[in-house]
N, C-alpha and C positions, 0 to 999 in steps of 0.2 A: 504493499499499498505506499503512496506518495504521501509524505511529510506534507499535511495541511498546513496554510497561514494560519495563527493563532486567531480565535474568533472570540467575541466577549459576549455573554449573554447576561443582562442588567434585570434584577428583579426587585421589581416595586411593588408597593400594594397602596389598595386604593380603599375608602368607605370608613375602615377601622383599624385600630393597631391590633395587633395579636391572632392578624387573620391567617398564619403561618408560611410567611414568606421563608423563614429560615428553614421550614421542614421541606418547603416546595423547592428551593435551593438546593438542599441536601439531595433531594428525591431527582431532580433534573441532573445534577452529576453522576448519581448511580446508574441510571438508564443511559447517557452516554458513555460512561466509562463500562459499559458492558457491551460498547458498540466497537471497543477497540482503541475507544480516544483515550488521551491523557488528560485527564481534568484536574484544576486547582480551583478553590473558592476564596474569596474576600468578602469581609462583612465590612459597611462602612456606618458606623455611628455617628449620627449628626450631632451630639451632646459636645460642649466645650471640655469635658474632662480627657485630659491626657492617654488615660486608658480606664479599665472599669474598676481598678482595683481599689477606689478610695468610695465607691458606691454603696450604699446600703442594698443587702441582699432582698429585702422584705421590699424594697421599691423597684429595683432592676434586674432581681434573678442572679441565679449564681454567678461567680466570678468563675470563669473557667481559664486555666494556667495552660500555655501552651510549652511545647519542650525547651524551647530558648527562654521563657520565664515569662513573657509577656501576658500580663493578665488580661483578659479579652471578654467578650459579650459571650454567653450561653451557647449561642449559633454557632460558634467555633466549634462546639464540642460535638453540635449535630454535624456538621462537616466532616470531621474527622471519624467520628462513627460510621456513618452513613458510607464515607470513600474508603473509609480502612486507611488514612495517610496520616503524616504529620505536617501540620503547618506550622510557621513561624511570623516573627512580628511582621513583615513584609504584607501578610493576608489581611492585617487588621489595621483599620483608619479610623479617626475620630475628627471632627472639626478642629478642636484642642491640638492634636498631633499635627494635623495640616497645617496649622495657621503657625505653629510654633517653629516647623522646619523651615517655612516659606520667611519667617522674621529672622532666623538664625542666619540664613541665605544672605538676608538682605544684608545683617551685620556684619558678615564675612565678605562682602562684596562681590558676592556671585553674580550679583545681576548687573556687575559693572555700572554700578551709577545710575540706574536705569529707576524712573518713579515705578515704584512697586505698588499694584493695585489690585484690589479685590478680584474683579475680573480684567485681564485674563489669569493672573498669577496664580488663584489657588485652584481653580480647574485643572492647570496646566500639572500642577505639583499633583494633583488626585489622578489623571492619567499617566502621569510619570510612575506612581507608585502601582498603577494598575497594571501596567506593561512590565515593570520591574518582576512583579509578581510570576507574571507568564513565565517570562524567558529565565527565570531560575530554576524552573523546572523542567522547561522546553516544554509547556503546555500546548495540545489542541485546541483547549478550550479553558476561558476563566469565567467562571460564574461569579458575578458581582450584587451582590444583595445590598439595596439601599435602604437604611431603618428609616422606621417613620411611616408616615402617611402621605399621599400626594397633596400638595395644598398647603402642607406645613411649611413655614419660611425657614425653617432651621436646615431641609436639605436641598434647597433649590441651587447652590453651587453645586452639588454633587450630581443633581441632573443635567445641570447646565455642562459639567466635565463629560457626561453620558452624549448629550445632544452634538458636542463638537467631536467628538469619537467617530460617531455614528457619519455625520456630514462630512467628515475626512476618508471615510472607510465606508461606504454604505453596505456592502455585501458581507463587513467581517463583524458586524454589531447587531444584536437582537435583542427586541426589549420584551420581557414577560410582563404582566400587570396580572396580581393577585387582588381579586376583589370580592366583596360580599355581597352575597343577595339574601338581604333578610326575607322572611316571611313572618309579616305580622300577625300575631295570634288571633286578634277578632278578625282580620280578615280574610286571612287564608289561603294568601297569594302569594306565589314569592314576586317579588318586585325587581325590578332589573333598574329602576330609574337612578338609584344613588349610584351603581356602576357606570350608567350614562355619564352623570356628572364626573365621577372622578376621571373617564376617558376625556372628557373635554379639558378638565384642568391639566391634565398629562399633556394635552395637545397646547395649551397654552405655553408650557414648556418647550413646545417644538419638539415633540416626542410622539409619536404613534406607534401604540404596543402592538407587536407580531403576533404574539399568542395572549389570550385572556384566559388564567384559572379562574373559573368562577366557582367562590367557596359557598357552599349553601349546606341547609339540615339534609337536603333531600338531593336526590341526582336533578339535572337541569333536564327539562323535557325539550323536543323540539321547538316548541313554540318561542321559550325563554332563549334559545340558541339563535333563532331568527332573528329576534328583537335585538339581541345584543348584536348581532351582525350588522341589523340595519340601520342601528343610530352609532354605533361606535367605529365603523367604517373599517371591519374586520370579517373575513370570511367566515361563515358559521361552523367549517371543519375545524377553523382555527380557536374557537371556543370548547376550553378544556373543563367537563364537569367535575368539580371537586367535592363530593358531599362528604359530610363527618363519617369518621370512620372509628370502629374501636380501637384499633393499633395504628401508628403513626407509620408502621413498616408495613403497611398495607398500599399506602400512597405510591409508590412506583410502580405497583403492579396495577393498582387503577390508572396511573398515566399510559402506560402501556397498552393496555385495553384499549384507549383512544390512539394508538400508533404515537405518540407525542416525538418520541426519539426521532422516528421517520420524517415527522413533520420539522423539527428542530434541524436536522441534518439538511433536508428539502431547502429550507429557508435560508441557511449558511452554505450551502453548496460544498458540503461535506462529502469526502469520500471516504465510506466507513465500511467495515466488518461487518457481516450479520450478528445480531444477537450472542454472546457466548452463552450457549445453553448451558454449560457445566455451573459456571458462576450465577446465572441467574437462579437455574435450580435451587444452587444452595441457600439464595437469598428467599425463594419460595417455601422453602421447608423452613428456614427459620420464621417467616412471616407466618407459616401455618400453626406453628409449635406455640407461636404467641397467644392463639386460640384454645390450643389445644389440653390446656393442662386440666385433666380430671380431679386431680388432690390440688390442696393449698397448702402454703406454706406461709405461717402470720409472723410477721414482723413489726415490731414497735420501733420506731423511728423518736428519738428523744431529742427536741431542738429547739432553738431559740429564735430561727428565724421565719416563723412560720405566719404569725399575724400580720395583716398589713388591712386594718379597719374592721369591717365585720367579715373577711373572707382569711380563706388561709391558701398561702401562697407555697406551694409545694415545688415550684420552680428554683426555691433559694438550694435545693438538694436535687437538681434536675441529673447529672453525672450519677449520683449516687442509687437514684431512683433506676435510672436507666442500666446500671451495673447489677444493682438485685434482679430485674426482669432477664436478663441475658444469662446470668447464672442459674435461676429456676427454672427458666424454658429450657435450660440444657437437662435438667434433672425432669423433665415433663410434670413442673409443678407450677401452678398459677400464684404469683405472690400477691400476698393481702399487706398492703402496707397502713398501719396507722401512726398518725401523728399524734404526738404527745408531748406537752410543752414543758420545760424542764423546770418550768420555777412552781408548777403544780406540784412535784415531788420534794419540794423545798418549803412550802406553805403546808402541805398535808402527808408526811411520810406515811399515813397509814394507808395510803394508794397504791404503794410498792407493790402490794400482794398482788394486785390486778396485773404486774408483768407476768405471773404463772399463767395468764391467759395465751401468750406468747410464744411461737417457738423460737423466736432468738429475738435480739436487742442490739441496735446500732444507737451510736453517739456520733453524729459527722464532726465535720469542721466549724470553727466558730470562734468568736473573739469577745471579750470584755466578761466583765462578771455578774449580771444578768442570768440568773439560774444554776450558777456552779455549783452552790451546794445539793441541791437537786439533781446535778447530775453524779456528784459524789455517792449520793444517797442510793442512785439507782446501780453504780458501778459496785458497789458493797453488796447490793441485794443480790444482784445476777452472778455475783464470785460465789457467795455464800449457798445459794439457792442452784447453781450449777447450770443457768440458764444461758445456751450460745450467748456471747458478745462478742463485737466487732466496733473498737474504737478507731476512728479516723481523725488525725491531726489533734486537734482539742480531744477526742474521746481517747486518746492514747496517754496525753498528760492525765487526764482524769483518774486513769488506772494505775499511774505511778504516784500521784498524790494520793488516791485511797488506800493504795497497799503500803504506803509509808505511814499514814495515820493508825490504820486500824490493823497491819501485820508486825511493822517495823516498829510500832508506837511512838512515833515522832507526832504528838497531837495537833502540834503547831505546822504540820509540813502544807505548803501552798506553792502557788507558782507566783513569780513577780509580776505576774500580769493583774493579779488580784490583790495580794498584799506587797507590796513592796518593802515592809519591814518585819516579814516571816523570819524567824531563828533558822528552820529548817526549810530556806528555798531549793526545793527538789527539782522546780521548773524555774530556769533562769534566764536572763536575757543571753542572747550571743555577744561575745566580746564587740564583733563587727558592727553590732547594733547600737550600742551606747550611745556611742558620738551623734549616730543619724538622728534617734530621738531626742536627744539635747537639742538639735536646731529645729525639732518640728518636721522632718523631711519625712514623711509617710509614705507618699506615694511611689511605688516602684521599689521598695529598699529593703523587703522581706528576704528570706532565702527561697528563692524562686526558681522554678524550672527545673531541669533533669538533673540528678545526682546520682551516683553510683553508692551501692551498699554490698556489703559480703554477708551471707547468711552462716549461721551455725549449724552444725551437721546434728541430726536426731531432734529436729524440733517441728511445729508444725508447720511453720513458713518454709523451712527446706524442702519439708514433703511435699508442701503446694509448690511450691516454683519449679520442683524438679531441677536446680543450678544453683553454683555458690555464687554468681554474683546478677546483681540487677540492676536497672536504670529505672527509677520512679520520680514523678514530678512532684517538687514540694512548692510550700506556701505557707509560712510562718516565720515567726520572729523570735520563739522562744523553744528553750532546748531543754533535753534530760541534764540534770546538774551533774557531771562527772563524778563530784567528791562523792555521791551517795549510791552510787552505782554497787560498789563492791557489796554495801552494807543490805542493800534490797536483793542483790543476787543470793546472797547468804540465807535469806529467809525465803527463798525459793521462787522470786520473778526472775525470768530469762529474758535477757536482751538477745534476743534471735537474730538479728539484723543490725548491723553497726556499718558506720564509714570507712573507707579503708584504712586509715589512720586507726581506727578505733575508737575514737575520740568522741564521736557523735552517734547517740542509739536511737536507730529509725525503727525497728520493731521490739515490743514487749509483748512478752506472753505467759502463759503458765502450762506447764507440761500437762500432755492429754491424761497422764495418771491422777492427776489433781482437779481435771475440768476440761468437759468436752470441748469447748473451744471460748477460750478468753484471751484474746489478742488485739493488741493493738500498732497503729502503722503512725509515724510521724508523719509521712508523705501522705500524698493521696492517690491512691489505687484507682480508684473510679475514673479517673482522666484516662486512664490506658484500656478501660472495658471497652470493647468493642462489640458489635452484633452477633458477628460469626465466628469471632474469640473472647469470650469471657473472659475475666480478670480470676486468676487461678486462685486468690486470696478471697475472694466472694466466692467463687466456685466451695472452696472448702467451710466457708461460715454457711451457706446454703446447704450442705449434706449434713454437717453437724445439727443445723436447725432440723432437718429431716429425720434424722436420728432420734433428735429431743423428743419429736413428734409422736414416734414410735413408742 
């Protein structure tokens, strides 16, 4: 097959936010990858923040960390999971990041004394980043998701960059609009008018969508497709029905039922192979398993980032949720996850006995003092009652503090994050972080990205990974204090994973002879869990939960 010239697909949203642009972008990437094309993805977020690291998870959702340490939007995780690839910071940009770069270039005289203006210099910087991302991996296709909704002031400059790219190379740029078609309950009819307005608004930016992904409660009928075709200036066969589904992993299958990859390749004049039936078969089997679990496994998620007004925002822990699903599906189990607020176990410790209803318990990552005593009460309860427990980052630190207090006898054991005056500081700040915090420099300043760890023989971790060395992604500022490691291990806690120099504790666990599964990681294993390759530690945890259920 001849090498195609790099093509660019922009994905934009209409009518409402949260309509599914990220999953649509991921699904487009997957169906094109299965046609033998090399695909990479970019997320553009229109906020001024330089990255997602300083944003509140209950407002923005999970912060996803890339292998090079970039703190990004949760959609980057969807891209990596669907495409089974590793992305880097060139695949992510924000308004703040783009402006910061342009200003730095101006200060360095890289514009050679020209008057630097919002247009064209900001869109040109965006275009440069998009092209660099494609060139870096020699991609056939670059899929660019523009955050927000058409008509918002914040994303105008990104749309302008897209328009400029289309103008300079019309056959190499394609636009996909993902728009919502409501069905008002009292009316009982699916309405196309909001989407018509959204397309007109996009036209006002000089852009005409080539493909319209019509999100709705139900599949589109022929009449609705014809109406959208007539008033949105797009052929009816390019209006793709995208009804609600039980599993997001069905979406690529639904797209291919409408031959979407054929349409994309036709519009972009791409020479492609036929669908890779072997790879596509694996995805179909995975999607089928996501529906087929006859038995369940019940997991309690103890967190602090669930509440946003009167709603529960599970997106705060999106990667953890998906990692649980992948490992459960592999065991032909349907995971039932229940969100429990850590503060409740602080205010009312008698609630702890309710944890016996669950097959396993997870405490995921987090920051700050709220709910910490509730977390410690949970860890003590599951340890003593031999309920499978998996602690992620903050959840591992809870293991160390609880064990130091209740087994080692250090009643004042704590983390510097919570009590900077504690005598037994079993979790302390990294030396490299002390000066950073003095200067209030928080953004992008933690231990971030991929680090190596060495596993200890005869441990749960080593048995799960089946290898001596691992690479995992980190996002934290505090570490186990090496001064207490010897005493903790003398009392039975095993640090089964350490940094290559032995100084940093990466995994803490109890032997199987003492507990069926009691393990925590300082890193975030959820970031490396993919649909067709579940993470080994999550799989080991789910197996322990199934055995506990028996």
